[in-house]
VOROMAR-319131 format. One line per 4 residues: number of its first residue (from 0); their letters; for each residue x, y, z of N, C-alpha, C. Coordinates in steps of 0.1 Angstrom, whole numbers, plus 5000, padded with zeros to 4 digits. Example, Ala and Ser with C-alpha at 12.3 -4.5 7.8 and 13.67 -1.06 7.14 Angstrom:
0 = as = 5132,4943,5078,5123,4955,5078,5132,4967,5078 | 5128,4978,5071,5137,4989,5071,5129,5000,5079
end
This chain:
0 = mgrl = 2237,8287,7884,2243,8295,7895,2249,8309,7890 | 2252,8309,7877,2257,8322,7872,2272,8320,7869 | 2278,8332,7865,2292,8332,7861,2301,8338,7872 | 2311,8330,7877,2320,8335,7887,2334,8337,7880
4 = vvlg = 2339,8349,7882,2353,8351,7877,2362,8352,7889 | 2373,8345,7889,2383,8345,7899,2395,8353,7895 | 2398,8363,7902,2410,8371,7899,2422,8366,7908 | 2432,8360,7902,2443,8355,7909,2443,8340,7910
8 = gges = 2453,8334,7904,2453,8319,7903,2463,8313,7913 | 2462,8317,7925,2470,8311,7936,2462,8301,7944 | 2466,8299,7956,2460,8289,7965,2445,8292,7967 | 2442,8305,7971,2428,8308,7974,2419,8308,7961
12 = gvgt = 2425,8313,7950,2418,8314,7937,2415,8301,7931 | 2424,8292,7931,2422,8278,7925,2412,8271,7934 | 2413,8272,7947,2404,8265,7957,2390,8270,7954 | 2388,8283,7953,2375,8289,7950,2369,8284,7937
16 = alla = 2378,8283,7927,2374,8278,7914,2368,8264,7914 | 2375,8256,7922,2371,8242,7923,2358,8241,7930 | 2356,8248,7941,2344,8248,7949,2332,8253,7940 | 2335,8264,7933,2324,8270,7925,2320,8261,7914
20 = kakg = 2329,8254,7908,2326,8245,7897,2317,8234,7902 | 2321,8229,7913,2313,8217,7919,2299,8222,7923 | 2298,8235,7926,2284,8240,7930,2276,8245,7918 | 2282,8243,7906,2274,8246,7894,2276,8260,7888
24 = yevf = 2286,8267,7892,2289,8280,7886,2297,8277,7873 | 2295,8287,7863,2304,8287,7852,2317,8296,7857 | 2329,8290,7856,2340,8296,7863,2351,8300,7852 | 2357,8312,7855,2368,8317,7847,2378,8322,7856
28 = vsdk = 2391,8318,7855,2402,8322,7864,2411,8331,7855 | 2414,8343,7860,2423,8352,7853,2434,8358,7862 | 2446,8357,7858,2458,8361,7866,2467,8370,7857 | 2470,8382,7862,2479,8391,7855,2493,8386,7854
32 = gkik = 2497,8378,7865,2510,8372,7865,2510,8358,7859 | 2520,8351,7862,2520,8337,7857,2514,8328,7868 | 2505,8319,7863,2500,8309,7873,2510,8298,7874 | 2512,8294,7887,2522,8283,7889,2518,8270,7882
36 = ekyk = 2528,8262,7878,2525,8250,7870,2515,8241,7878 | 2517,8239,7891,2509,8229,7898,2494,8234,7898 | 2492,8247,7899,2478,8252,7898,2472,8251,7884 | 2481,8254,7874,2476,8252,7860,2471,8238,7858
40 = qvli = 2478,8228,7863,2475,8214,7861,2461,8211,7867 | 2459,8217,7879,2446,8214,7886,2435,8220,7878 | 2437,8232,7872,2426,8239,7864,2423,8231,7852 | 2434,8226,7845,2432,8219,7833,2425,8206,7836
44 = hhei = 2429,8199,7846,2423,8186,7850,2408,8187,7853 | 2405,8199,7859,2390,8200,7862,2383,8208,7851 | 2390,8210,7840,2383,8217,7828,2378,8230,7832 | 2386,8238,7839,2382,8252,7843,2389,8261,7833
48 = dwed = 2381,8271,7827,2387,8280,7818,2396,8290,7826 | 2408,8293,7820,2417,8302,7827,2426,8310,7817 | 2432,8321,7822,2442,8328,7814,2453,8333,7824 | 2465,8335,7819,2475,8342,7828,2483,8352,7820
52 = enht = 2491,8360,7827,2499,8371,7821,2490,8381,7814 | 2477,8381,7817,2468,8390,7810,2454,8390,7817 | 2447,8401,7817,2433,8401,7821,2425,8405,7808 | 2416,8396,7803,2407,8400,7792,2395,8406,7798
56 = tski = 2394,8420,7797,2383,8427,7804,2369,8422,7800 | 2367,8419,7787,2354,8415,7783,2350,8402,7790 | 2359,8393,7793,2356,8380,7799,2355,8381,7814 | 2358,8393,7819,2357,8396,7834,2345,8404,7837
60 = lnad = 2342,8414,7829,2331,8423,7832,2317,8417,7829 | 2317,8405,7824,2304,8398,7822,2301,8389,7834 | 2308,8390,7845,2306,8381,7856,2294,8385,7864 | 2288,8375,7871,2277,8378,7881,2283,8380,7894
64 = limk = 2295,8374,7896,2302,8375,7909,2317,8374,7907 | 2325,8382,7915,2339,8381,7913,2346,8378,7926 | 2355,8368,7926,2363,8365,7938,2377,8371,7935 | 2381,8381,7944,2394,8388,7941,2404,8382,7951
68 = spgi = 2416,8379,7946,2427,8375,7955,2430,8387,7965 | 2433,8383,7977,2436,8394,7987,2448,8403,7983 | 2457,8398,7974,2469,8405,7970,2466,8417,7960 | 2454,8417,7955,2451,8427,7945,2444,8439,7951
72 = pdkv = 2451,8451,7951,2445,8463,7958,2433,8469,7950 | 2425,8476,7957,2413,8482,7951,2416,8493,7941 | 2429,8499,7943,2432,8510,7934,2436,8506,7919 | 2436,8493,7917,2439,8488,7903,2428,8492,7894
76 = dlvk = 2431,8496,7882,2421,8500,7872,2410,8490,7870 | 2414,8477,7868,2404,8467,7866,2394,8466,7877 | 2399,8467,7890,2389,8466,7901,2380,8478,7901 | 2385,8490,7897,2377,8502,7897,2366,8499,7886
80 = qirk = 2369,8494,7875,2360,8491,7864,2349,8481,7869 | 2353,8471,7876,2344,8461,7882,2334,8467,7891 | 2339,8476,7900,2330,8483,7910,2321,8492,7903 | 2326,8499,7892,2317,8508,7885,2306,8501,7878
84 = agit = 2309,8488,7873,2299,8480,7866,2289,8474,7876 | 2292,8476,7889,2282,8471,7899,2283,8456,7902 | 2294,8450,7898,2295,8435,7901,2300,8433,7915 | 2293,8424,7922,2297,8421,7936,2311,8414,7936
88 = vvse = 2320,8420,7945,2333,8414,7947,2334,8408,7961 | 2338,8395,7962,2339,8389,7975,2353,8383,7976 | 2357,8380,7989,2369,8373,7991,2366,8358,7992 | 2377,8350,7992,2375,8335,7993,2367,8331,8005
92 = iefa = 2370,8337,8017,2363,8333,8029,2348,8336,8029 | 2345,8347,8022,2331,8351,8021,2324,8340,8012 | 2330,8337,8000,2324,8327,7991,2323,8313,7997 | 2333,8308,8003,2334,8295,8008,2325,8293,8020
96 = skft = 2323,8303,8028,2315,8302,8041,2300,8299,8038 | 2296,8303,8025,2282,8301,8021,2279,8286,8020 | 2289,8278,8018,2287,8263,8015,2291,8254,8027 | 2291,8260,8039,2294,8252,8051,2286,8257,8063
100 = nati = 2282,8247,8071,2275,8251,8084,2284,8249,8096 | 2297,8248,8093,2307,8245,8103,2308,8257,8113 | 2313,8254,8125,2316,8264,8135,2329,8271,8131 | 2329,8284,8129,2341,8290,8124,2348,8299,8135
104 = vgit = 2361,8297,8137,2369,8305,8145,2377,8314,8136 | 2375,8327,8136,2383,8336,8127,2393,8344,8135 | 2406,8343,8131,2416,8350,8138,2423,8360,8130 | 2423,8373,8134,2430,8383,8127,2439,8391,8137
108 = gsng = 2446,8401,8132,2455,8409,8140,2468,8412,8132 | 2476,8422,8136,2487,8425,8129,2499,8415,8130 | 2499,8410,8142,2510,8400,8145,2504,8388,8154 | 2510,8377,8153,2506,8366,8162,2495,8358,8156
112 = kttt = 2489,8362,8145,2477,8354,8140,2481,8340,8135 | 2492,8339,8129,2496,8325,8124,2499,8316,8136 | 2506,8321,8145,2509,8313,8157,2497,8309,8165 | 2488,8319,8166,2476,8317,8174,2466,8307,8167
116 = atlt = 2465,8309,8153,2457,8300,8146,2462,8286,8146 | 2475,8284,8144,2481,8271,8144,2480,8264,8158 | 2482,8272,8168,2481,8267,8182,2467,8264,8185 | 2457,8272,8181,2443,8269,8183,2439,8256,8177
120 = hhll = 2443,8254,8164,2440,8241,8157,2446,8229,8165 | 2459,8231,8170,2466,8221,8177,2458,8217,8190 | 2452,8227,8197,2445,8225,8209,2431,8218,8206 | 2426,8220,8194,2412,8214,8191,2413,8201,8185
124 = kdel = 2424,8198,8177,2423,8186,8168,2422,8173,8175 | 2426,8171,8187,2425,8158,8193,2410,8155,8197 | 2402,8165,8199,2388,8162,8203,2377,8166,8193 | 2381,8174,8183,2371,8179,8173,2376,8176,8159
128 = nvgl = 2366,8176,8150,2369,8174,8136,2371,8188,8130 | 2384,8192,8128,2387,8207,8126,2397,8209,8115 | 2395,8219,8106,2404,8222,8096,2411,8236,8099 | 2423,8238,8093,2431,8250,8095,2433,8256,8081
132 = agni = 2428,8268,8079,2429,8274,8066,2429,8289,8067 | 2427,8296,8056,2427,8311,8055,2441,8314,8049 | 2449,8321,8056,2462,8325,8051,2472,8313,8052 | 2468,8301,8057,2477,8290,8060,2473,8278,8052
136 = gdsf = 2482,8271,8046,2480,8257,8041,2470,8257,8030 | 2462,8246,8029,2452,8244,8018,2441,8255,8019 | 2436,8259,8008,2426,8270,8009,2413,8265,8016 | 2406,8275,8022,2394,8272,8029,2384,8266,8019
140 = akqv = 2383,8272,8007,2373,8268,7998,2375,8253,7994 | 2388,8250,7992,2391,8236,7988,2388,8226,7999 | 2390,8231,8012,2387,8222,8023,2372,8220,8025 | 2364,8231,8022,2350,8230,8023,2345,8219,8013
144 = leed = 2351,8220,8001,2347,8210,7991,2352,8196,7994 | 2364,8194,7998,2370,8181,7999,2369,8174,8013 | 2370,8183,8023,2370,8177,8037,2357,8178,8044 | 2350,8190,8042,2338,8193,8049,2339,8191,8064
148 = fdny = 2349,8198,8070,2350,8197,8085,2338,8203,8092 | 2337,8199,8105,2326,8205,8113,2330,8218,8119 | 2343,8220,8120,2349,8233,8126,2361,8237,8117 | 2363,8250,8116,2374,8256,8109,2381,8266,8118
152 = vlei = 2394,8266,8118,2402,8277,8124,2408,8285,8112 | 2404,8297,8110,2408,8305,8098,2417,8317,8103 | 2429,8317,8097,2438,8329,8099,2434,8339,8088 | 2429,8351,8092,2423,8360,8082,2430,8373,8082
156 = ssfq = 2434,8378,8070,2441,8391,8069,2431,8402,8067 | 2435,8414,8069,2426,8426,8067,2421,8426,8053 | 2430,8422,8043,2426,8423,8029,2414,8413,8026 | 2414,8402,8033,2403,8392,8031,2391,8397,8037
160 = lddi = 2392,8405,8048,2380,8410,8055,2374,8422,8047 | 2383,8429,8039,2377,8440,8031,2366,8436,8022 | 2367,8423,8018,2357,8418,8008,2347,8408,8014 | 2343,8410,8026,2332,8401,8032,2319,8409,8031
164 = idfk = 2308,8401,8031,2295,8407,8031,2287,8401,8043 | 2286,8388,8043,2278,8381,8053,2287,8372,8062 | 2300,8371,8059,2308,8362,8067,2307,8365,8082 | 2305,8354,8090,2304,8356,8104,2310,8345,8112
168 = pkia = 2321,8347,8118,2327,8336,8127,2319,8335,8140 | 2317,8323,8144,2311,8321,8158,2320,8327,8168 | 2333,8325,8166,2343,8330,8176,2353,8339,8168 | 2354,8351,8171,2364,8360,8164,2375,8363,8174
172 = vitn = 2388,8363,8169,2399,8367,8177,2407,8378,8171 | 2409,8389,8178,2418,8400,8173,2430,8400,8183 | 2442,8396,8177,2454,8394,8186,2460,8408,8190 | 2460,8417,8181,2465,8431,8183,2464,8439,8171
176 = itpd = 2465,8452,8172,2465,8460,8160,2476,8471,8161 | 2485,8470,8152,2496,8479,8151,2497,8484,8136 | 2503,8495,8134,2504,8500,8120,2511,8490,8111 | 2504,8486,8100,2510,8477,8090,2502,8478,8078
180 = hldr = 2508,8475,8066,2501,8476,8053,2494,8489,8051 | 2499,8500,8057,2492,8513,8056,2492,8518,8041 | 2501,8512,8033,2501,8516,8019,2488,8512,8012 | 2481,8502,8018,2468,8497,8012,2456,8505,8018
184 = ydyk = 2459,8513,8028,2448,8520,8035,2449,8535,8035 | 2454,8540,8023,2456,8554,8022,2464,8561,8033 | 2473,8553,8039,2482,8557,8050,2474,8562,8062 | 2461,8557,8063,2453,8561,8075,2452,8549,8084
188 = feny = 2457,8550,8096,2457,8539,8105,2442,8535,8109 | 2434,8545,8109,2420,8543,8113,2413,8534,8103 | 2416,8535,8090,2410,8526,8079,2415,8512,8082 | 2427,8510,8086,2433,8497,8088,2426,8490,8100
192 = iesk = 2424,8499,8111,2417,8494,8123,2403,8489,8120 | 2396,8497,8112,2382,8494,8108,2382,8481,8100 | 2392,8479,8092,2392,8467,8084,2394,8455,8092 | 2402,8455,8103,2403,8444,8112,2390,8441,8119
196 = frit = 2383,8452,8123,2371,8450,8131,2359,8445,8122 | 2361,8444,8109,2350,8438,8101,2348,8424,8104 | 2358,8418,8111,2356,8404,8115,2344,8402,8125 | 2340,8413,8131,2329,8413,8141,2316,8418,8135
200 = mnqt = 2316,8423,8122,2305,8431,8117,2292,8424,8117 | 2292,8411,8114,2280,8403,8113,2277,8395,8126 | 2285,8397,8136,2283,8388,8148,2271,8393,8156 | 2265,8384,8163,2253,8387,8171,2256,8384,8186
204 = kddy = 2246,8386,8195,2249,8383,8209,2251,8369,8212 | 2250,8360,8202,2253,8346,8204,2268,8342,8200 | 2275,8352,8196,2289,8350,8191,2299,8356,8201 | 2311,8354,8199,2322,8358,8208,2333,8366,8201
208 = liyd = 2338,8375,8209,2350,8382,8204,2361,8381,8215 | 2372,8375,8212,2384,8373,8221,2394,8384,8216 | 2399,8392,8225,2408,8402,8221,2418,8406,8232 | 2429,8413,8229,2439,8417,8238,2435,8430,8245
212 = adde = 2432,8429,8258,2427,8440,8266,2438,8450,8270 | 2451,8446,8267,2462,8455,8269,2465,8463,8257 | 2458,8461,8246,2460,8468,8234,2451,8480,8233 | 2457,8492,8235,2448,8504,8236,2440,8507,8223
216 = vivn = 2446,8503,8212,2439,8506,8199,2426,8498,8199 | 2427,8485,8203,2415,8477,8203,2405,8482,8213 | 2410,8485,8225,2401,8489,8236,2394,8502,8233 | 2401,8512,8227,2395,8524,8224,2385,8523,8213
220 = hlkk = 2388,8514,8203,2378,8512,8192,2365,8506,8197 | 2367,8497,8206,2355,8490,8212,2346,8500,8220 | 2353,8510,8227,2346,8520,8234,2337,8529,8224 | 2344,8533,8214,2337,8541,8204,2327,8534,8196
224 = ypvq = 2330,8521,8192,2321,8514,8183,2318,8500,8190 | 2309,8499,8199,2306,8487,8206,2302,8476,8196 | 2305,8463,8199,2301,8452,8190,2290,8445,8198 | 2283,8436,8190,2271,8428,8196,2276,8416,8203
228 = sill = 2288,8411,8200,2292,8398,8205,2296,8398,8220 | 2297,8387,8226,2301,8385,8240,2316,8387,8240 | 2320,8396,8249,2335,8400,8249,2342,8391,8259 | 2353,8385,8254,2362,8377,8262,2376,8382,8261
232 = pfsl = 2380,8392,8268,2393,8398,8267,2404,8389,8274 | 2417,8391,8270,2428,8385,8277,2438,8396,8281 | 2445,8394,8292,2454,8404,8296,2466,8399,8304 | 2477,8405,8303,2489,8402,8312,2489,8412,8324
236 = ekti = 2481,8423,8323,2482,8434,8332,2471,8435,8342 | 2459,8431,8338,2447,8433,8347,2440,8420,8350 | 2432,8420,8360,2424,8408,8364,2412,8408,8355 | 2408,8397,8349,2397,8397,8340,2386,8388,8345
240 = enga = 2374,8393,8347,2363,8384,8352,2358,8374,8342 | 2356,8378,8330,2352,8369,8319,2362,8370,8308 | 2370,8359,8307,2381,8359,8297,2393,8353,8304 | 2405,8358,8300,2418,8352,8305,2427,8363,8311
244 = yldq = 2434,8359,8321,2445,8368,8326,2456,8360,8333 | 2467,8367,8335,2479,8360,8341,2480,8363,8356 | 2480,8352,8364,2482,8354,8378,2495,8347,8382 | 2506,8355,8384,2519,8349,8386,2523,8340,8374
248 = enii = 2524,8327,8376,2528,8318,8365,2516,8311,8359 | 2504,8315,8363,2492,8307,8357,2483,8316,8349 | 2478,8309,8338,2468,8316,8330,2455,8311,8336 | 2446,8321,8339,2433,8318,8345,2422,8322,8335
252 = itin = 2414,8312,8331,2404,8315,8321,2390,8312,8327 | 2382,8323,8326,2368,8321,8332,2358,8324,8321 | 2349,8315,8318,2337,8317,8309,2325,8312,8316 | 2315,8321,8318,2303,8318,8325,2305,8310,8338
256 = nnqi = 2314,8316,8347,2317,8311,8360,2325,8297,8359 | 2328,8292,8347,2335,8280,8346,2350,8283,8344 | 2358,8280,8355,2372,8285,8355,2382,8273,8352 | 2392,8276,8344,2403,8266,8343,2416,8274,8345
260 = impt = 2426,8266,8351,2439,8272,8354,2450,8265,8346 | 2458,8272,8339,2469,8266,8330,2482,8271,8335 | 2491,8263,8339,2505,8268,8343,2512,8272,8330 | 2520,8283,8331,2528,8287,8319,2542,8282,8320
264 = snlt = 2546,8276,8331,2560,8272,8333,2565,8262,8322 | 2556,8254,8317,2561,8244,8307,2557,8248,8292 | 2553,8261,8290,2550,8265,8276,2563,8263,8267 | 2561,8257,8256,2573,8255,8247,2577,8269,8240
268 = legk = 2567,8278,8238,2570,8290,8232,2574,8301,8242 | 2585,8308,8239,2590,8318,8249,2585,8332,8246 | 2585,8340,8255,2582,8355,8253,2568,8358,8257 | 2566,8371,8262,2553,8375,8267,2542,8374,8256
272 = hnvk = 2546,8377,8244,2536,8377,8233,2531,8363,8231 | 2539,8353,8234,2534,8339,8232,2525,8335,8244 | 2526,8341,8255,2517,8339,8266,2503,8344,8261 | 2503,8356,8255,2491,8361,8249,2485,8352,8239
276 = nama = 2493,8347,8230,2488,8338,8219,2482,8325,8226 | 2489,8320,8236,2484,8309,8244,2470,8312,8251 | 2469,8324,8256,2456,8328,8263,2445,8328,8252 | 2448,8334,8241,2437,8335,8230,2433,8321,8226
280 = astv = 2443,8312,8223,2440,8299,8218,2433,8290,8229 | 2437,8291,8241,2431,8283,8252,2417,8288,8255 | 2414,8301,8253,2401,8306,8255,2391,8300,8245 | 2396,8299,8232,2388,8293,8222,2385,8278,8225
284 = ahll = 2396,8271,8230,2395,8257,8233,2385,8255,8245 | 2386,8264,8255,2377,8263,8266,2362,8265,8262 | 2360,8275,8253,2347,8278,8248,2341,8266,8240 | 2350,8259,8233,2345,8247,8225,2346,8234,8233
288 = kirk = 2347,8236,8246,2345,8224,8256,2356,8214,8254 | 2368,8218,8251,2380,8209,8251,2384,8207,8265 | 2387,8194,8268,2391,8191,8282,2403,8198,8287 | 2403,8202,8299,2415,8210,8305,2428,8202,8303
292 = qtir = 2428,8189,8306,2440,8181,8304,2445,8182,8290 | 2436,8181,8280,2441,8182,8266,2447,8195,8263 | 2440,8206,8268,2446,8219,8265,2460,8220,8271 | 2461,8216,8283,2474,8217,8290,2485,8209,8282
296 = esle = 2482,8196,8279,2492,8188,8272,2495,8194,8258 | 2485,8199,8251,2488,8204,8238,2496,8217,8239 | 2494,8226,8249,2502,8238,8250,2516,8234,8253 | 2519,8223,8260,2532,8219,8263,2540,8212,8252
300 = nfqg = 2532,8207,8242,2540,8200,8231,2539,8207,8218 | 2534,8219,8218,2533,8227,8206,2547,8231,8201 | 2549,8229,8188,2563,8231,8183,2565,8245,8176 | 2555,8253,8176,2557,8267,8170,2555,8267,8155
304 = vehr = 2558,8278,8149,2556,8280,8134,2569,8283,8127 | 2571,8277,8115,2583,8279,8108,2584,8294,8105 | 2597,8299,8105,2600,8313,8103,2596,8323,8113 | 2591,8318,8125,2587,8327,8136,2596,8323,8148
308 = leqv = 2606,8331,8151,2615,8328,8162,2619,8313,8162 | 2623,8308,8151,2626,8294,8149,2641,8292,8152 | 2644,8284,8162,2658,8281,8165,2664,8272,8154 | 2674,8276,8147,2679,8268,8136,2690,8259,8140
312 = lkin = 2701,8265,8144,2713,8257,8148,2721,8264,8158 | 2729,8257,8166,2739,8264,8174,2753,8260,8169 | 2761,8270,8165,2774,8267,8159,2784,8275,8168 | 2794,8268,8173,2804,8275,8182,2797,8283,8193
316 = kvqy = 2787,8277,8199,2780,8283,8210,2773,8296,8206 | 2770,8298,8193,2762,8309,8188,2749,8303,8183 | 2737,8309,8188,2724,8304,8184,2719,8312,8172 | 2716,8305,8161,2710,8312,8149,2695,8311,8150
320 = inds = 2688,8322,8148,2673,8322,8150,2667,8328,8137 | 2657,8321,8131,2650,8325,8119,2637,8331,8123 | 2636,8345,8121,2623,8351,8124,2619,8359,8111 | 2620,8352,8100,2618,8359,8087,2603,8364,8086
324 = katn = 2594,8357,8094,2580,8361,8093,2577,8375,8099 | 2588,8381,8106,2586,8394,8111,2587,8404,8100 | 2575,8407,8094,2575,8416,8083,2571,8431,8087 | 2570,8433,8100,2567,8447,8104,2575,8449,8118
328 = vnat = 2575,8462,8122,2583,8466,8133,2578,8459,8146 | 2565,8458,8147,2560,8452,8160,2564,8438,8162 | 2565,8430,8151,2569,8416,8152,2584,8415,8156 | 2592,8424,8150,2606,8425,8154,2608,8429,8169
332 = yyal = 2599,8438,8173,2598,8442,8187,2598,8430,8197 | 2588,8421,8194,2587,8409,8202,2600,8400,8201 | 2606,8400,8189,2618,8391,8188,2629,8397,8196 | 2632,8410,8195,2643,8416,8202,2640,8415,8217
336 = esmg = 2628,8417,8221,2624,8417,8235,2627,8403,8241 | 2626,8393,8233,2628,8379,8239,2643,8375,8238 | 2652,8383,8233,2666,8379,8232,2673,8381,8246 | 2679,8370,8251,2685,8370,8264,2700,8371,8263
340 = aptv = 2706,8374,8251,2720,8374,8250,2724,8385,8239 | 2736,8390,8239,2740,8399,8228,2737,8394,8215 | 2731,8403,8206,2726,8398,8194,2731,8405,8181 | 2735,8397,8171,2738,8402,8158,2725,8402,8150
344 = wivg = 2720,8414,8146,2706,8415,8140,2707,8417,8125 | 2700,8408,8118,2699,8409,8103,2685,8415,8100 | 2685,8427,8094,2673,8435,8092,2672,8441,8078 | 2660,8444,8074,2658,8451,8061,2650,8444,8051
348 = gvdk = 2647,8452,8040,2638,8447,8030,2630,8459,8025 | 2617,8456,8021,2608,8467,8016,2602,8473,8029 | 2605,8485,8031,2600,8493,8043,2586,8498,8040 | 2576,8495,8048,2562,8499,8046,2559,8512,8053
352 = gnny = 2569,8521,8054,2567,8533,8062,2570,8531,8077 | 2580,8523,8079,2583,8519,8093,2587,8530,8102 | 2583,8530,8115,2588,8538,8125,2596,8529,8135 | 2609,8531,8135,2618,8521,8143,2620,8525,8157
356 = qelf = 2613,8537,8161,2616,8542,8174,2614,8533,8186 | 2603,8525,8185,2600,8516,8197,2611,8505,8199 | 2620,8503,8189,2630,8493,8190,2643,8499,8197 | 2644,8512,8198,2656,8518,8203,2661,8512,8217
360 = pfvn = 2652,8511,8227,2657,8505,8240,2664,8491,8238 | 2657,8483,8230,2663,8469,8228,2676,8469,8220 | 2676,8478,8210,2688,8479,8202,2700,8484,8210 | 2698,8494,8218,2708,8499,8227,2713,8489,8237
364 = ekvk = 2703,8481,8242,2706,8471,8253,2712,8458,8248 | 2707,8453,8236,2709,8439,8233,2717,8437,8220 | 2716,8447,8211,2722,8445,8197,2736,8450,8196 | 2746,8441,8192,2759,8445,8191,2763,8449,8177
368 = aiic = 2756,8443,8167,2759,8446,8153,2747,8445,8145 | 2746,8453,8134,2734,8452,8125,2739,8449,8111 | 2732,8439,8105,2735,8436,8091,2723,8440,8083 | 2724,8450,8074,2713,8454,8066,2712,8446,8053
372 = lgvd = 2700,8440,8051,2698,8431,8040,2687,8436,8032 | 2690,8445,8023,2679,8451,8015,2685,8458,8003 | 2676,8462,7994,2681,8470,7982,2684,8484,7987 | 2676,8490,7995,2678,8503,8000,2678,8503,8015
376 = nekl = 2690,8506,8021,2692,8505,8035,2695,8518,8042 | 2693,8529,8034,2697,8542,8039,2690,8546,8052 | 2677,8543,8053,2669,8546,8065,2674,8539,8077 | 2677,8526,8075,2682,8518,8086,2696,8523,8091
380 = intf = 2704,8527,8082,2718,8532,8085,2717,8545,8093 | 2708,8554,8088,2706,8567,8094,2700,8565,8108 | 2691,8555,8110,2684,8553,8122,2692,8547,8133 | 2700,8536,8129,2707,8528,8139,2722,8530,8139
384 = gnmv = 2727,8537,8129,2742,8538,8127,2749,8542,8140 | 2744,8551,8148,2751,8555,8160,2749,8547,8172 | 2740,8537,8171,2736,8529,8183,2744,8516,8185 | 2751,8512,8174,2758,8499,8175,2772,8500,8171
388 = daiv = 2781,8491,8175,2795,8491,8171,2797,8490,8156 | 2789,8481,8150,2791,8478,8136,2778,8478,8129 | 2778,8484,8116,2766,8482,8108,2771,8480,8094 | 2766,8469,8088,2771,8464,8075,2760,8463,8065
392 = etqf = 2762,8465,8052,2752,8463,8042,2756,8451,8033 | 2745,8443,8029,2747,8433,8018,2734,8431,8011 | 2735,8424,8000,2723,8421,7992,2721,8406,7991 | 2730,8398,7998,2730,8384,7996,2728,8377,8010
396 = msea = 2719,8368,8011,2717,8361,8024,2729,8354,8028 | 2736,8347,8019,2747,8339,8022,2758,8348,8028 | 2760,8360,8022,2770,8369,8027,2766,8374,8041 | 2753,8377,8043,2748,8382,8056,2752,8373,8067
400 = vkia = 2749,8360,8064,2752,8349,8074,2767,8348,8077 | 2775,8349,8066,2790,8348,8068,2795,8359,8077 | 2790,8372,8074,2794,8383,8082,2790,8381,8097 | 2778,8376,8099,2773,8374,8112,2782,8364,8119
404 = ykia = 2786,8354,8112,2794,8343,8118,2808,8349,8123 | 2813,8359,8115,2826,8365,8119,2824,8374,8131 | 2813,8381,8132,2811,8390,8143,2807,8384,8156 | 2798,8373,8155,2793,8367,8167,2803,8360,8175
408 = esgd = 2802,8361,8188,2811,8354,8197,2804,8344,8206 | 2811,8335,8212,2805,8325,8220,2794,8330,8229 | 2782,8324,8229,2771,8329,8238,2762,8339,8231 | 2765,8344,8219,2757,8354,8213,2745,8347,8205
412 = nvll = 2736,8356,8200,2725,8351,8191,2728,8358,8178 | 2724,8351,8167,2723,8358,8154,2708,8357,8150 | 2702,8368,8149,2687,8369,8146,2684,8375,8133 | 2677,8367,8125,2671,8373,8112,2657,8377,8116
416 = spac = 2655,8390,8117,2641,8396,8120,2640,8409,8113 | 2635,8408,8100,2637,8419,8091,2629,8431,8093 | 2617,8430,8099,2608,8442,8102,2603,8448,8089 | 2605,8441,8078,2601,8446,8064,2596,8435,8056
420 = asfd = 2589,8438,8045,2585,8428,8035,2598,8424,8028 | 2596,8413,8020,2608,8406,8015,2609,8407,8000 | 2600,8415,7993,2599,8414,7979,2610,8420,7971 | 2620,8427,7978,2631,8433,7970,2641,8423,7966
424 = lfen = 2644,8413,7975,2655,8404,7972,2650,8389,7972 | 2638,8387,7976,2633,8373,7978,2619,8372,7972 | 2615,8359,7970,2601,8357,7965,2591,8360,7976 | 2593,8357,7988,2584,8359,7999,2592,8356,8012
428 = yedr = 2585,8358,8023,2592,8357,8036,2597,8342,8038 | 2589,8333,8033,2593,8318,8034,2606,8316,8027 | 2607,8321,8015,2620,8320,8007,2631,8326,8014 | 2629,8338,8020,2640,8345,8028,2644,8336,8040
432 = grqf = 2634,8330,8047,2637,8322,8059,2645,8309,8055 | 2641,8303,8044,2647,8291,8039,2662,8294,8035 | 2664,8305,8028,2677,8309,8024,2686,8311,8036 | 2681,8317,8046,2688,8319,8059,2692,8306,8065
436 = kdav = 2682,8297,8066,2685,8284,8072,2696,8276,8064 | 2695,8276,8051,2704,8270,8042,2718,8276,8044 | 2719,8289,8045,2732,8295,8047,2738,8292,8060 | 2730,8291,8070,2735,8287,8084,2740,8272,8083
440 = rnl = 2733,8264,8077,2737,8249,8076,2750,8248,8068 | 2752,8257,8059,2764,8257,8050,2776,8263,8056 | 2775,8268,8069,2787,8275,8075,2798,8265,8077
end
């Protein structure tokens, strides 16, 4: 089969290495950082050649095929050398999809993709043999090797789409497109939009695209660059003939004149954006012939996603909410929009060129105090300093929560919704969310 070099020894890298070895490739895994102990043990156990804290160029440039971790940008010297040498670079989803005939549901977007993917899997799992992978849980490649499901729901980032060649989901979902990760796209929003739309690039007239018809970025792109797939839009604002829309309290989904009606009154997830996530997931379920009753029951018992508007505890009638997964302004927009009480807002981290202007109405209306939790908070202080009664800086989660506890009064919310990446003070957004929850429990 040839020599496959895997760059990055994380979940997707190790999963790809296992699948490749089983399919007869000679495999080498190389990671510039440290490979986690649990992954090292897997590689050793399967007798897969690896290195960490170093890239040996000579052992990489003799590859027939390279699988690059989505975290490695194209501007890295090594990647430039690989491209110059003419070696094909693929992402995990591209590689693994070659070894399965499963029906693939691919979900991308700037926000809502984890919730939508998790919810879609939840709606399908009672009636179909289905795996959940991509940016979530066990790697797709590993599941193709070990589980061999008939269907997969994949949460897919733009970075993973950048390195696809033939990858083609039967059903593609684009939840929304707002400026994010622009540092990886030469600060050109257009490049990022094109990257998201790669999910449709190999689709034919037998495939489907489900998308938010209220999102001007998506709608305008589709006008300029039509796709081959059958369009199934969803909307909160307009009536949709083929797709999903909201009629008072009901979601109405129509596909090929086959209509189902879902009440939203008992949705466990709150907020307009979650009605959209529910529309997207239910449209997938309806397409895959899941019974109406199952969709309804599953929507009503879905528990949500950790670190996404997760209600932690109520202490002295103050509700603490963990939205650590809000790593961009648009995600925080949804969080603040759904606050029904005065809010102490914990914000900050690594700013990806954020424009906070769209948050102003909510901050003026709902936020009573801001706690900046980052190494560099100057922009936040300059932006919001005059809008709230109190603005405080700290670099410790435990201290941020203690300050919030002092400021918040009965009936208030304390919301961690950082609008930024977490890498300045935390390992990742999960670590940030867990530290928040621990600090709340220790009050």
